[in-house]
Steps between C-alpha positions, in 0.01 A plus 500: 500500500616850431444793728448855390798729519574855411808718513487875544772761486572716797550814297552602142850622575601162641393318186825538310579267212617158619562596863163557665366515848147384559281342766361155450146420603406129517478291285687426173319268257707185480348184360814296534582554861359328805652518844486370851591735776499488879690665779513394869690733727424269793275203567197425715245222532273712277733409214449124541234483229750638247785276604553125509672396823650150510693285746616686811483844339299744710374859473645664809476853636575693180718240327483140379714229658580256220614233741409424862541793740556547874189327626600172332805282459675673208718211383401275211245751375360570150271778383374697204301811428380584150257729325167315508402572141651358181762696310515461122870487427470448125231479237455168316327668203746776436812351657559827683671481838435752776751736651484559876667672786459415867651664805483373856654565839577215736691393806702185563554462874708212649381518864761520769316250718553238228867576440481816295740530208666171596183305426319681219330352193367420252361794301204636306406558137279702274337260257279454192341156483191318376163630613366461759802496726556170676758460773685175434474235771811342650727756342867500595620808684729612218198518267364803691142386449532520119494130412521149648717359222862397550766763452614361165150473351336739254135583563244432227128566447313668782803466729704754304626814673730795451634659816736762631650365816656660807694199624648513852644151529772327300357168370750305294223277362345809344840604361493822700814716484736341748686817597219658700181431689298764318423542132239617254378262232272474198336158471329362194314174576788385721629599840847502344521863392575603139658818635636596840645800675724429798452722805718518811381257764227634723402773253140376463382608842295791620307745292526471121324629188500312167376572153447229237443611142427306179527650153293308245722603204850452642365203707729613783393428858674747727534523877614798698545472876558778750619420852349717768592580859756758394710254297454690173589198291328380184534198273385417144434172323352441154444212264322442171192283562242392245195512724269372228702177479566480872150553639130440430290775345320566829714525811492583866744753643624524854759407758613181669746411772625215715705414808660178617712443806650842419235764548398858432188707462396604146278806514339682208419865577388650169431382146441693177442337162408622153469275196450631146405312182521584134795735496675505164860609472777536754433861595130442568580202720758681698269792558203291598688281744667799666171586666606390844341757725476440873155646544188496281472872554851546360487256209814582308532402137715550191327459173591494139241616250497368146166655426450710190257715694584869483458723797459872486856615458608224264616185678672273253482127462786338691503737793539376852360630821570445862309593810315396809157522651563735792318445824148641521300596800126474539464877481705514183283238339186683600647810337567307181876524537552225243472137600799338337684819414865462404784677333645408164810587307503426130799418279574202277869454561467298820367197317855434382650456851639170611258265675709483814401858583147580600374834389468640848858418590629636173303826529603548864866449409470771236333731751769437758772589250328820405416356158122460527451646152679200355173311550354688205481347154819594313293568189350805674833684454440688821189673372315517832493710815790374713360632826166335443671174399708497816189563708329204329789272588518617861124467565484165317779356712338643812180314416700181436706522818575147633382608847121545483511741792717736298259528205277804456128528531304584185476862613873521565588345164265729312639803680853394412404475134422869488783722382501681837454191714777371726725241339570204730855448624591138425811302595763469225476120520181297487421385855480129576141382563434485874234383740414630840747350749380209711548525876741257660380319809698331773398151386760340277773679314264637235138497616263767377159642546300685236201723467169325474342774294488264202522601143541867427161655445425690183218698349361170380473320831532547873552132582818351637593355165433553137527263207428641156487344155544743213403413144637816348775665708599849396772619270556205266393545139480258214608576147 
């Protein structure tokens, strides 16, 4: 289904040829694109209808314990949590595979009362598997709740899975890297990883944030991990994976974990996911999957428009735009401030950039080096208002700030778009995505409590969680 979408210019003076500032009001007509989107900033029992809880997983006071927690014996434990609905990973009729991005914050806590760091294991994983999710019975500890097959076996049929693992125990039978206890891994139908990243022992403890991204054109599955608690360390791992060959058309998506005689708590604190279908071409895919906002009210996106539609001011085919939906308040919506308003910068040259750079990172780098105007299409030959162009870049990056709390409201963004409005002061380097810090308790070496406020409320809902399926997300155009 296609939604209705219109684009309007902010002012006639801003509508220069090829480099144009305009506000975007939902929604763009896109017949090719369907998407699944949800965002949990914390968890409560009210979310149980949207989630499938298996084994000893448990919705606790603002988070989900994937394995047994304090009130139970935490050794020899298995658990899973997954999104309750099916996720269409690829389309049998068209052969198209989805792109997706997911971001989550979690804690791995080896309790001191059970030996702490000297007795930790075995790890947790983000997974895609057959639908509905089914926690394997009699699964070995090293399988992390992903499978019950032997370590050297390759899963087939409905037992297939692809996982990104956060492994905290060195198992020789799984061919884990022998030089450390901790590593990251990408698994394709086998617990023996097709790609690994070795971490110093005892790195995978405490507060962490991860992002997993899949590009349906490059077929690259990419993991980024940020270590919290003031450690300021990050790790990357990527691998080409043909998801259409590796997995069924309809999959479940979620997390699994296990413990054995070595134990730890595996706690999920937040989870964002967006999946997009039908994107054609590498730039479109990259833009669509970069929509990893931390709050439905701050849904950031980059989008590439191949439409031949002409706006007032003369937007050409092959232009790109980037922006964000700034946060809106109830009063702003009542005043008609623009539900779904964003900021866009137009210029065709960006479509030539290498796939390893996302548009937001590339644009922010230019901004930080004082070269924001380099984002313009070279074919424009500088025939635009430089001051207005720099303002477009600054406001656009402000709206796409990785920290949702730093993004402007609709009113603030619109004010900044005026020639006399204040231009935001942004850091020279793009900030690393962050989450609100978790509060350490005295129990264990890394035990945390979290807010029970549930999912961030938006203008659409006041409940503790929100799950939304979109059949025509904004800012993707077909030829």
